TORPAMAR-746547 format. One record per atom (N, C-alpha, C): x, y, z; atom name; residue in three letters. Coordinates in steps of 0.2 Angstrom, whole numbers, plus 2048, in hexadecimal, padded with zeros to 3 digits. Last residue first. Example, Ala and Ser with C-alpha at 12.3 -4.5 7.8 and 13.67 -1.06 7.14 Angstrom:
BEGIN
     x     y     z   name   resn
   840   7F5   823      N    SER
   844   7FB   824     CA    SER
   840   800   827      C    SER
   842   7E4   827      N    ALA
   83E   7EA   827     CA    ALA
   842   7F0   827      C    ALA
This chain:
BEGIN
     x     y     z   name   resn
   478   A57   8A0      N    LYS
   47E   A59   8A5     CA    LYS
   481   A53   8A7      C    LYS
   46F   A56   897      N    GLY
   474   A56   894     CA    GLY
   47A   A58   899      C    GLY
   462   A5B   89F      N    ARG
   464   A56   89A     CA    ARG
   46A   A59   898      C    ARG
   45C   A63   8A8      N    THR
   461   A61   8AB     CA    THR
   464   A5C   8A5      C    THR
   451   A72   8A6      N    SER
   454   A6D   8A3     CA    SER
   45B   A69   8A5      C    SER
   447   A78   8B1      N    THR
   44D   A7A   8AE     CA    THR
   450   A72   8AB      C    THR
   43B   A77   8B8      N    GLY
   43B   A78   8B1     CA    GLY
   442   A79   8AE      C    GLY
   440   A7E   8C6      N    ARG
   43D   A79   8C5     CA    ARG
   43C   A7B   8BD      C    ARG
   445   A87   8CF      N    GLY
   44A   A82   8CC     CA    GLY
   447   A7D   8CA      C    GLY
   43C   A92   8D3      N    SER
   43D   A8C   8D8     CA    SER
   443   A87   8D5      C    SER
   43E   A9B   8C8      N    ALA
   43E   A9E   8CF     CA    ALA
   441   A99   8D4      C    ALA
   43A   A94   8BC      N    ARG
   441   A96   8BE     CA    ARG
   443   A98   8C5      C    ARG
   42C   A93   8C0      N    GLY
   432   A8D   8BE     CA    GLY
   439   A8E   8C0      C    GLY
   427   A9F   8BF      N    ARG
   428   A9B   8C4     CA    ARG
   42C   A96   8C6      C    ARG
   428   AA3   8B3      N    SER
   42C   AA8   8B8     CA    SER
   42D   AA3   8BD      C    SER
   420   A99   8AC      N    ALA
   428   A9A   8AA     CA    ALA
   42B   A9D   8B0      C    ALA
   414   A9B   8B1      N    SER
   417   A95   8B2     CA    SER
   41E   A94   8B1      C    SER
   413   AAC   8B5      N    GLY
   411   AA6   8B2     CA    GLY
   416   AA0   8B4      C    GLY
   415   AB9   8BA      N    GLY
   414   AB4   8BF     CA    GLY
   411   AAE   8BC      C    GLY
   415   AC6   8B5      N    SER
   40E   AC3   8B5     CA    SER
   40E   ABC   8BA      C    SER
   420   AD1   8BB      N    PRO
   41F   ACC   8B5     CA    PRO
   418   AC8   8B7      C    PRO
   41A   AE3   8BD      N    ARG
   41E   ADC   8C0     CA    ARG
   41C   AD7   8BA      C    ARG
   41C   AF3   8B8      N    ARG
   418   AED   8B8     CA    ARG
   41D   AE7   8B9      C    ARG
   41F   B00   8C2      N    LYS
   422   AFC   8BD     CA    LYS
   41D   AF6   8BD      C    LYS
   41C   B09   8CC      N    GLY
   419   B0A   8C6     CA    GLY
   41A   B07   8C1      C    GLY
   41E   B06   8DA      N    ASP
   423   B0B   8D5     CA    ASP
   422   B0B   8CE      C    ASP
   418   B00   8E4      N    TYR
   417   B05   8E2     CA    TYR
   41C   B09   8DC      C    TYR
   41F   AF4   8E7      N    ARG
   419   AF3   8E5     CA    ARG
   417   AFB   8E2      C    ARG
   432   AF2   8E2      N    GLY
   42B   AF3   8E7     CA    GLY
   424   AF3   8E4      C    GLY
   43C   AF2   8DB      N    ALA
   438   AEC   8DB     CA    ALA
   433   AEC   8E1      C    ALA
   440   B00   8DF      N    PRO
   43F   AFE   8D8     CA    PRO
   43B   AF7   8D7      C    PRO
   436   B04   8EE      N    GLY
   43D   B04   8E9     CA    GLY
   43C   B01   8E2      C    GLY
   42B   B02   8F7      N    SER
   42C   B09   8F4     CA    SER
   431   B08   8EE      C    SER
   42C   AF7   8FF      N    GLN
   427   AF7   8F9     CA    GLN
   428   AFC   8F5      C    GLN
   436   AF9   907      N    GLN
   437   AF2   903     CA    GLN
   430   AF3   8FE      C    GLN
   432   B04   90E      N    GLU
   437   B05   90A     CA    GLU
   437   AFF   904      C    GLU
   421   B06   910      N    PRO
   428   B04   912     CA    PRO
   42B   B04   90C      C    PRO
   418   B17   90E      N    VAL
   419   B10   90B     CA    VAL
   421   B0D   90E      C    VAL
   40D   B23   913      N    PRO
   414   B1F   913     CA    PRO
   415   B18   911      C    PRO
   401   B2A   909      N    VAL
   402   B25   90D     CA    VAL
   40A   B23   90D      C    VAL
   3FB   B3B   907      N    LYS
   401   B36   905     CA    LYS
   403   B31   90C      C    LYS
   3F0   B45   904      N    ILE
   3F1   B3F   907     CA    ILE
   3F7   B3B   904      C    ILE
   3ED   B4E   8FA      N    ALA
   3F1   B50   8FE     CA    ALA
   3F3   B4B   903      C    ALA
   3E4   B4A   8EF      N    VAL
   3EA   B4C   8ED     CA    VAL
   3EF   B4C   8F3      C    VAL
   3D9   B45   8F7      N    GLY
   3DC   B40   8F2     CA    GLY
   3E4   B43   8F0      C    GLY
   3D5   B51   8FC      N    ALA
   3D9   B4C   901     CA    ALA
   3DC   B47   8FC      C    ALA
   3D1   B57   8F1      N    ALA
   3D7   B5B   8F5     CA    ALA
   3DA   B56   8F9      C    ALA
   3C7   B50   8ED      N    ILE
   3CD   B50   8E8     CA    ILE
   3D2   B53   8EC      C    ILE
   3BE   B4F   8F8      N    PHE
   3C0   B49   8F5     CA    PHE
   3C6   B4A   8F1      C    PHE
   3BB   B5D   8F8      N    VAL
   3BD   B59   8FE     CA    VAL
   3C0   B53   8FB      C    VAL
   3B4   B5E   8EE      N    ILE
   3B9   B63   8EE     CA    ILE
   3BD   B5F   8F3      C    ILE
   3A9   B55   8EE      N    ALA
   3AE   B55   8E9     CA    ALA
   3B4   B59   8EB      C    ALA
   3A3   B5D   8F9      N    GLY
   3A5   B55   8FA     CA    GLY
   3AA   B54   8F5      C    GLY
   39E   B68   8F4      N    ALA
   3A3   B68   8F9     CA    ALA
   3A6   B61   8FA      C    ALA
   394   B62   8EB      N    LEU
   39B   B66   8E9     CA    LEU
   39F   B67   8EE      C    LEU
   38D   B5B   8F4      N    HIS
   390   B59   8EF     CA    HIS
   395   B5C   8ED      C    HIS
   387   B65   8FD      N    LEU
   38B   B60   900     CA    LEU
   390   B5C   8FA      C    LEU
   37F   B6B   8F2      N    LEU
   385   B6F   8F5     CA    LEU
   38B   B6B   8FA      C    LEU
   375   B62   8F2      N    ARG
   37A   B63   8EC     CA    ARG
   380   B68   8EF      C    ARG
   371   B62   900      N    LEU
   373   B5B   8FD     CA    LEU
   378   B5E   8F6      C    LEU
   36C   B6F   900      N    TRP
   371   B6D   903     CA    TRP
   375   B67   902      C    TRP
   360   B6D   8F6      N    LEU
   366   B72   8F5     CA    LEU
   36C   B70   8FA      C    LEU
   359   B61   8FC      N    ASP
   35D   B62   8F6     CA    ASP
   361   B67   8F5      C    ASP
   35C   B5F   90E      N    GLY
   359   B61   908     CA    GLY
   35D   B62   903      C    GLY
   35F   B50   916      N    ILE
   363   B56   916     CA    ILE
   35D   B58   90F      C    ILE
   35E   B44   922      N    PRO
   359   B49   91F     CA    PRO
   35D   B4E   91C      C    PRO
   36B   B37   920      N    LEU
   368   B3E   924     CA    LEU
   363   B41   920      C    LEU
   368   B28   920      N    PRO
   368   B2C   91D     CA    PRO
   366   B33   921      C    PRO
   36E   B1A   926      N    TRP
   36B   B1E   92B     CA    TRP
   36C   B26   926      C    TRP
   374   B14   91C      N    VAL
   371   B0F   921     CA    VAL
   36D   B14   924      C    VAL
   37D   B1C   914      N    PRO
   377   B18   911     CA    PRO
   372   B15   915      C    PRO
   385   B2B   916      N    ASN
   384   B25   919     CA    ASN
   37D   B21   917      C    ASN
   387   B36   913      N    PHE
   386   B33   90D     CA    PHE
   385   B2C   90F      C    PHE
   38B   B3D   920      N    ALA
   386   B40   91A     CA    ALA
   384   B3B   915      C    ALA
   397   B34   923      N    ILE
   390   B36   927     CA    ILE
   38B   B37   923      C    ILE
   3A1   B38   919      N    ALA
   39E   B30   91A     CA    ALA
   398   B30   91F      C    ALA
   3A0   B45   91B      N    LEU
   39F   B42   915     CA    LEU
   39B   B3A   916      C    LEU
   3A8   B45   929      N    PRO
   39F   B47   927     CA    PRO
   39D   B46   91F      C    PRO
   3B3   B3E   924      N    VAL
   3AF   B3C   929     CA    VAL
   3A8   B3F   928      C    VAL
   3BA   B48   91D      N    LEU
   3B7   B42   91A     CA    LEU
   3B3   B3F   91F      C    LEU
   3BE   B54   923      N    GLY
   3B9   B55   91E     CA    GLY
   3B7   B4E   91B      C    GLY
   3C4   B4F   92F      N    ILE
   3BF   B56   930     CA    ILE
   3BB   B55   929      C    ILE
   3CF   B47   92A      N    LEU
   3C8   B45   92D     CA    LEU
   3C2   B4A   92D      C    LEU
   3D9   B50   926      N    TRP
   3D3   B4F   920     CA    TRP
   3CE   B4A   923      C    TRP
   3E0   B50   932      N    TRP
   3DC   B56   931     CA    TRP
   3D8   B54   92A      C    TRP
   3E8   B44   931      N    TYR
   3E2   B45   936     CA    TYR
   3DC   B4A   934      C    TYR
   3F1   B3E   92A      N    ALA
   3F0   B44   928     CA    ALA
   3E8   B46   92D      C    ALA
   3FA   B32   92C      N    LYS
   3FA   B36   931     CA    LYS
   3F7   B3D   931      C    LYS
   3F7   B29   922      N    ALA
   3FC   B2D   921     CA    ALA
   3FC   B32   926      C    ALA
   3EC   B20   928      N    GLN
   3F4   B1D   927     CA    GLN
   3F8   B23   925      C    GLN
   3E3   B2A   929      N    VAL
   3E5   B27   92E     CA    VAL
   3ED   B25   92E      C    VAL
   3E1   B2B   91C      N    ALA
   3E2   B31   91F     CA    ALA
   3E5   B2F   925      C    ALA
   3DD   B1E   918      N    PHE
   3E2   B22   915     CA    PHE
   3E5   B28   918      C    PHE
   3D0   B1E   91E      N    VAL
   3D5   B19   921     CA    VAL
   3DD   B1B   91D      C    VAL
   3C9   B28   917      N    CYS
   3CC   B29   91E     CA    CYS
   3D0   B23   921      C    CYS
   3C8   B21   90B      N    MET
   3CD   B28   90B     CA    MET
   3CF   B29   913      C    MET
   3BF   B19   90E      N    ILE
   3C4   B16   90D     CA    ILE
   3CB   B1C   90C      C    ILE
   3B4   B21   913      N    LEU
   3B7   B1D   916     CA    LEU
   3BF   B1A   915      C    LEU
   3B1   B27   905      N    ALA
   3B4   B2B   90A     CA    ALA
   3B6   B27   911      C    ALA
   3AD   B1A   8FF      N    LEU
   3B3   B1E   8FD     CA    LEU
   3B6   B23   902      C    LEU
   3A2   B19   906      N    ILE
   3A7   B13   906     CA    ILE
   3AD   B18   904      C    ILE
   39A   B24   904      N    ALA
   39C   B22   90A     CA    ALA
   3A1   B1D   90A      C    ALA
   399   B22   8F5      N    VAL
   39C   B28   8F9     CA    VAL
   39E   B26   900      C    VAL
   392   B15   8F2      N    ALA
   398   B18   8F1     CA    ALA
   39C   B1E   8F3      C    ALA
   386   B18   8FB      N    PHE
   38A   B13   8FD     CA    PHE
   391   B15   8FA      C    PHE
   37F   B24   8F4      N    ARG
   382   B23   8FA     CA    ARG
   387   B1E   8FD      C    ARG
   37D   B1E   8E7      N    VAL
   383   B25   8E9     CA    VAL
   385   B23   8EF      C    VAL
   375   B16   8EA      N    TRP
   37B   B13   8E8     CA    TRP
   380   B18   8E8      C    TRP
   36A   B1E   8EC      N    ILE
   36C   B1A   8F3     CA    ILE
   373   B17   8F0      C    ILE
   366   B23   8DF      N    TYR
   36A   B27   8E4     CA    TYR
   36C   B24   8EB      C    TYR
   35D   B1D   8DA      N    TRP
   364   B1C   8D8     CA    TRP
   368   B1E   8DD      C    TRP
   351   B25   8DA      N    ASP
   352   B1E   8DF     CA    ASP
   359   B1C   8DE      C    ASP
   355   B35   8DF      N    GLY
   352   B30   8DB     CA    GLY
   354   B2A   8DE      C    GLY
   35B   B41   8E6      N    GLY
   353   B3E   8E6     CA    GLY
   350   B39   8E4      C    GLY
   367   B44   8DA      N    VAL
   364   B46   8E1     CA    VAL
   35D   B44   8E0      C    VAL
   36C   B41   8CE      N    LEU
   368   B3B   8D1     CA    LEU
   365   B3C   8D7      C    LEU
   374   B4B   8CA      N    ALA
   36E   B4A   8C6     CA    ALA
   36A   B45   8C9      C    ALA
   37F   B49   8D3      N    LEU
   37A   B4F   8D3     CA    LEU
   374   B50   8D0      C    LEU
   387   B3F   8CF      N    ALA
   381   B3D   8D2     CA    ALA
   37C   B44   8D4      C    ALA
   392   B45   8C9      N    ALA
   38E   B42   8C5     CA    ALA
   387   B41   8C9      C    ALA
   399   B4A   8D6      N    MET
   396   B4F   8D0     CA    MET
   392   B4B   8CB      C    MET
   39A   B3F   8DC      N    LEU
   396   B44   8DE     CA    LEU
   394   B49   8D9      C    LEU
   3A3   B36   8D4      N    ILE
   39D   B34   8D6     CA    ILE
   398   B39   8D8      C    ILE
   3AE   B3F   8D3      N    ILE
   3AA   B3D   8CC     CA    ILE
   3A3   B3B   8CE      C    ILE
   3B1   B3E   8E0      N    ALA
   3B0   B44   8DE     CA    ALA
   3AD   B44   8D6      C    ALA
   3B5   B30   8E2      N    GLY
   3B0   B34   8E5     CA    GLY
   3AD   B3B   8E4      C    GLY
   3BF   B2F   8D9      N    LEU
   3B9   B2B   8D8     CA    LEU
   3B4   B2E   8DC      C    LEU
   3CA   B38   8DE      N    VAL
   3C7   B3A   8D8     CA    VAL
   3C0   B36   8D7      C    VAL
   3CB   B30   8EC      N    GLY
   3C8   B36   8EA     CA    GLY
   3C6   B39   8E4      C    GLY
   3D0   B23   8E6      N    PRO
   3C9   B24   8E9     CA    PRO
   3C6   B2C   8EA      C    PRO
   3DC   B28   8E1      N    LEU
   3D7   B25   8DD     CA    LEU
   3CF   B26   8DF      C    LEU
   3E3   B2E   8EC      N    PHE
   3E1   B32   8E6     CA    PHE
   3DC   B2F   8E2      C    PHE
   3E7   B27   8F6      N    ALA
   3E0   B2A   8F6     CA    ALA
   3DF   B2E   8F0      C    ALA
   3F5   B24   8F5      N    LEU
   3F0   B1F   8F3     CA    LEU
   3E9   B21   8F3      C    LEU
   402   B2B   8F1      N    ARG
   3FC   B2E   8F0     CA    ARG
   3F5   B28   8F0      C    ARG
   410   B27   8FA      N    VAL
   40B   B26   8F3     CA    VAL
   405   B29   8F6      C    VAL
   420   B29   900      N    ARG
   41A   B2A   900     CA    ARG
   416   B29   8FA      C    ARG
   430   B25   908      N    SER
   42B   B24   902     CA    SER
   424   B25   904      C    SER
   43B   B28   911      N    ASP
   435   B2C   911     CA    ASP
   430   B2B   90A      C    ASP
   447   B21   90D      N    SER
   443   B20   912     CA    SER
   43C   B23   914      C    SER
   448   B28   901      N    SER
   448   B21   901     CA    SER
   445   B1D   908      C    SER
   44B   B35   904      N    LYS
   446   B32   901     CA    LYS
   444   B2B   901      C    LYS
   457   B34   90C      N    SER
   451   B36   90F     CA    SER
   44B   B34   90B      C    SER
   460   B30   903      N    ALA
   45E   B2C   909     CA    ALA
   458   B2D   90B      C    ALA
   45F   B3B   8FA      N    SER
   45E   B35   8F8     CA    SER
   45C   B31   8FE      C    SER
   466   B45   904      N    ASN
   45F   B45   900     CA    ASN
   45C   B3F   8FE      C    ASN
   473   B3F   904      N    LYS
   46E   B41   90B     CA    LYS
   467   B41   909      C    LYS
   477   B41   8F9      N    SER
   477   B3A   8FC     CA    SER
   473   B3A   901      C    SER
   477   B4F   8F7      N    SER
   473   B49   8F2     CA    SER
   473   B43   8F5      C    SER
   482   B53   8FF      N    SER
   47A   B53   902     CA    SER
   475   B4F   8FD      C    SER
   48D   B4E   8FA      N    MET
   48B   B4C   900     CA    MET
   483   B4D   902      C    MET
């Protein structure tokens, strides 16, 4: 009886880590960009980190994990390419290390709820490949493409 109760609660409480990939990408960019601090290419680092931090903010709000906004919003502000903050090189390098930790921790911890119809075996987040949707599968689904000869 308890196993059916647990399986029912699992299907209604399906969560996925949608923030994991942006978190890992943000951490990789921050660690690799330690060599670019102060250079001409650093503006692209600012764009990437600010955008990834804002994407993760959206996932944090969707997951109702508002406490992660305490770390992600300051990252988006500090690496804002439109109005860059005058931060010294030493503090900026320390911000890179702290930001990488925040990106990884938030990416692992944020679990976004997914509607039940998208989480099941035919759902979007089950990890299985869907058919490519070529002309053969469309023909069968709509009733076209079937031969009526011999009937």
